[in-house]
N, C-alpha and C positions, 0 to 999 in steps of 0.2 A: 504492500498499499505508501502510494507516493505521499510524501511528508510536505506541510504547508511550507515552507522557502527551502530551495534547491541552491545549491553552488554545482559549478563547473567547471570541469577544468579546460577546456578548448569546450568542445564540444562535446564530452564526456562527463557526466556523474559523476562530481566525489564526494560530496558530501550534504547532509540534509540538516532542517531543524523542525522541531516540535515548536508549536506554540500557542498557547492559550490567550484569550482576547474578551473582555469584557465589553457589552457599549449600551449606555446607562443614559437617562434622564435625570434630570435632578431632583427629582420628585422620588428617584429608588427605585424605579421599572427599567427592568434589563432589556433593551427594546433586539441585539443582535447577539453574536458570542459565534466562537470557535475552541474546540478544543474545550476544556473546563472551566468556566469564567467566574468558578467560585474555590480557585485554584489558592489555598493558602497561600501568602506571597509577600513576600518583605520589601515592600513599595523603593529602599533606600532614599538615594536623592530625588524622586520622586516624590517624597513628603518633603521635601524643603522649603514649598509655599505656604504651606503648613505651620513649618517649625517656625516661618517667620509670623508670625499673628502676634503671637506678644507681642512683639516688638513695637508692635502699631496698638494695638489694645491699654497696654501700661501706661502707653505717653514716650518711652524713650524714645520714637524716630522723632518725632516731633522734640520734645527736647531739645534732643541729639543732633538738632537740625539735618534729617538724613533727606537727602537730593533722591527724586524717581531712580537716575541710577544705580545709588549706591544701596536702596531697597529693593531694587532687582537684584544686586552679589547678592544683597543678604538669600538668595534663592538660588545660586549657584553652583557647579560645574565648574567653574571656572576655568579656561587654558593654563591661565596665568604669565598669562603677555603683562604686558608693562603696565598699562592700563588698569589694567585689575588691580596687581601689588598696590599702584600709588592709592588706589580707592580706600583700600583696605589698611594702610598706613594711615593717610585719612584720618580714617575712622577712628585709630585706635588713638590715636594725639586727641581726641575730642574727646574721650574716653578718661584721659592721661593715665592710657595703660602704655609700654609696652607693645614687640613683638613678640614676646615673652610669656606676656598673657592666653597667648592663645594655645588652646593645645588638641589643635587636630592631626598634629605629627606635621609629616613631609614628606612629598616624592617627588620625582623628577615631576617636571611641567609638563604639561602635551604643547607648550610653544618650547620645541627645540631652540631657536633662537636664544629664548628666554636663557636656557642653559647652557647652549654653547658662551653667551660671553659674562657669566656668571664661573665660569670654567679658563675664561680668558682672566679674567680677575681674580683669580686666583683665593674665590671665596665660597665659604659651604652655603647648602641649599637650608633655608627657614622658612619657618612655620608659613609663610606669607603665602610660600607658591604653589601651599598643597589646593585644592579644587574646591575644598570648604573652607575656605579663612574668610569666606564673606558670611556663611552661616555661621560662624563660633565670634566673627566680630559682632553681630546681628545679638547671636547671646551672650556674650558681655554685657552691650550697649541696657540691653532690659533689666540684668545683673543688677550693675549700678546705678540703674535706674530706679529700681525699687529697696538700692541696700541693703543689697544679698550678698553672698561670702560668692566670689569668684572665683578661686583657688578650684570649687569642688559645679562650678554651671555645668557640667558632662554628665554627672551622677545621677541615677533615674530619682534618688531622693530629694533632689535642689525642685524648690520651689517653680523652677521657670522648665525643668522638663518635669513636672508633673500639670505644671498650668498646658503644654505643647500634648500633653496624655490625653487631658478632656479634650485639645482643640479638635482633635485629631477622633477621638470619641463622637462629638457633635459634629464634625463637616460630613464623617464621614458614614454617620450612623453607625459605629459598632461599640460595642459598651465597652469598658476600659476589660473591664473585668476579662472580656474575653482575647483583649490584644494581648499577642501573647514579644515578649519582649526578648533584647537579645544585644550586639555591639556593633552598631558602623561600625565601618573602615574609618570615620576620622576620631573614633572613641566613644560617641554618641549613642543615645540608646535608640536604637532604631526597633520598628513597629512591622508586624507582621495582625495582614487581613485579610478577608478573599479579596480576589483580584476583583468583581463587582464593587464593592467599596471604593475602594482607590480609585475605579472608575465613577462613582458617587462624587467621592470630593472632588475630580476634575470637572464635572459636572456643575455642582457649585461652583469651586472657581472660577467657572468662563461667566456662569450664569447667578448666582447666590437667587435662589426664591424664598417666600413666610415662614420656609422650616429651622430658617435661621436669624438667630434675633438680630435686629438692625444696625450696632455694633460690629458684628460679627462680621452682618455681610458688606459694611463699608470696608471692612480690613481686608475683606476676600478680592474685593472689587481695587482698590487700593494696589494691594500685590499686585493682581493680576494688569492694571494699565502700569505698572511701574517696567511688567515683566515686557512685553510686548512693547512699549515705548524704545524701551532697552534692551532689547534682545544681546545684545554685542555683549551683556554683564551677565547672561543666563549659561554664559556656553564658549565662545569665542568665534577667532574666525576662524572657516570650516568647520564649522560645528553644526548637529543635525536641529536642535533645539534653535538655534539665534537662523539659521537659515529657516527653518518653515514658520517662525511667527515672522521674519521680513517680511516675506514672500507674500505668506497671508493678511496684513497690516490690520491687526487688529479681529480681526474673524477666529485666530487660534491663539491659546495656550500652552505651549509644553513644558514640558521636563522629566527629563532621564533618570534611568537609575540605574544602578552599579549592578553585575550579574544580570544582565538582558530588560530592563524594565522598559517603558514608554507610557508618559502618561499624554493624552491630549485634553484640555478642553474646547470644545465649538462653542464659541459666545455667545451669535443669533441660536443658534440653534438650544441652548442649556442642556449640550450634549458631553456625555465624559465619555475616553475611550482609556483602556491601560489591558495594556501589554505586555506578557513578558513566556521570554521564549526560554526552554524547559530547559536546556543544556547551561542556560548563561553564556552564550555566545553572542556578543552588541552585535555582533556585523547579521544579526539577523531584522534588529530592532526597526532599523529605519526602512527598512526593505516592507514589512509588516505597514510597519505605520499609513506610510505612503500608499496601497494596497486598498486598507480600511478605509481612508478619505475617500478614494477611486469610487470604492463601492458603496459609498453613503452618498457622494455624487458631492462633495467640499472640493470644490478648486475645478480646474478649467484647462485642454490642452497648453495653454499657456506656461500656467503657472508650474506643470510638470513638466514642462520640457527647460525653466529655469532649474530644477529641482532632481532631471533626470540621471544624476549621481548615483539618488536615493531609490529613485523609481526600479534601476534596475544597478543592482553597485557593482564596480570594475573589481575583477580580482586582477592584485598587483605582485609582479613578479619584486626582486632585492634590485632590477634595472629600471622601476617606474613602469614598465608593461604593461599591456593591460593584458591577460591571458585567458580570462576566465569571467564571470557575471552571477551574480546572486540575484535570485527574482524570486515571486513570490508567486505560488502555489494553493488555492483556497479563496471558497469561497463562504461570504458569512452565515450564518445559519439566525431565520426571524423567530425575533423567540414567539 
């Protein structure tokens, strides 16, 4: 039986990936699916827009004069480009903190030119290069504003993490007693919930409804608008979330997560899409996501031409030659 994402080397099928997809409206009704729409999933960084809600609701963003670009950065898995790093450092300066306050760890940034320059300068990687440094600086801003301990802000017992847990419970309509917790790649709690509930969260991020309090709806709208107005902060150069939000220009809000998760909210329709590739291979997520958008009738040929490397993704060798393709082969099932 053919799997929904196919990887070809030349004309020959080499690999394939199973995916699970949930398409949900902002009232929680499952509209379409593929695979298991209720697969228990850690959405990972796809939850960052919800983790940023306390930054708005506590008044921390207003107090520390967050710009829309900086708010977008708080939802980011950024590439570590210079403008990302400078924005995080500017936030920390306003908080009266140094980079050492960030507890996200560090890694080689996706922006390799920044890493090469660091090596030429004889310097070491620091936490600001982490793709999660925007999220962590936002968490620190909330803790500082609320006069809470900044040394333990990433621990589940911290009031900040408890606020985030309540936010996810509310927006995704999944009891916090049922949310299973583990630790994300950057050290903060990560939340497991059915894929369909992650999709519901993005439906409400895209178009909050009366299910949510007015205050929460405003927070989500503020975060959504910041992400769509400054998509370069969410990802960076040649990143799927950034490119998708740019070309759809206010119609789509998107956030990927590690282990091959992709969540998308459709603003006009109030629909959320959540995708999980079973084996965690991220090369399959954008191809699956574009196929879902095409089958839902969201976008036109001009848009898909601009996004052509995500519609049918090229397989490249070490010479950067295209020697194969990754394409979708599935049909959504109507609920």
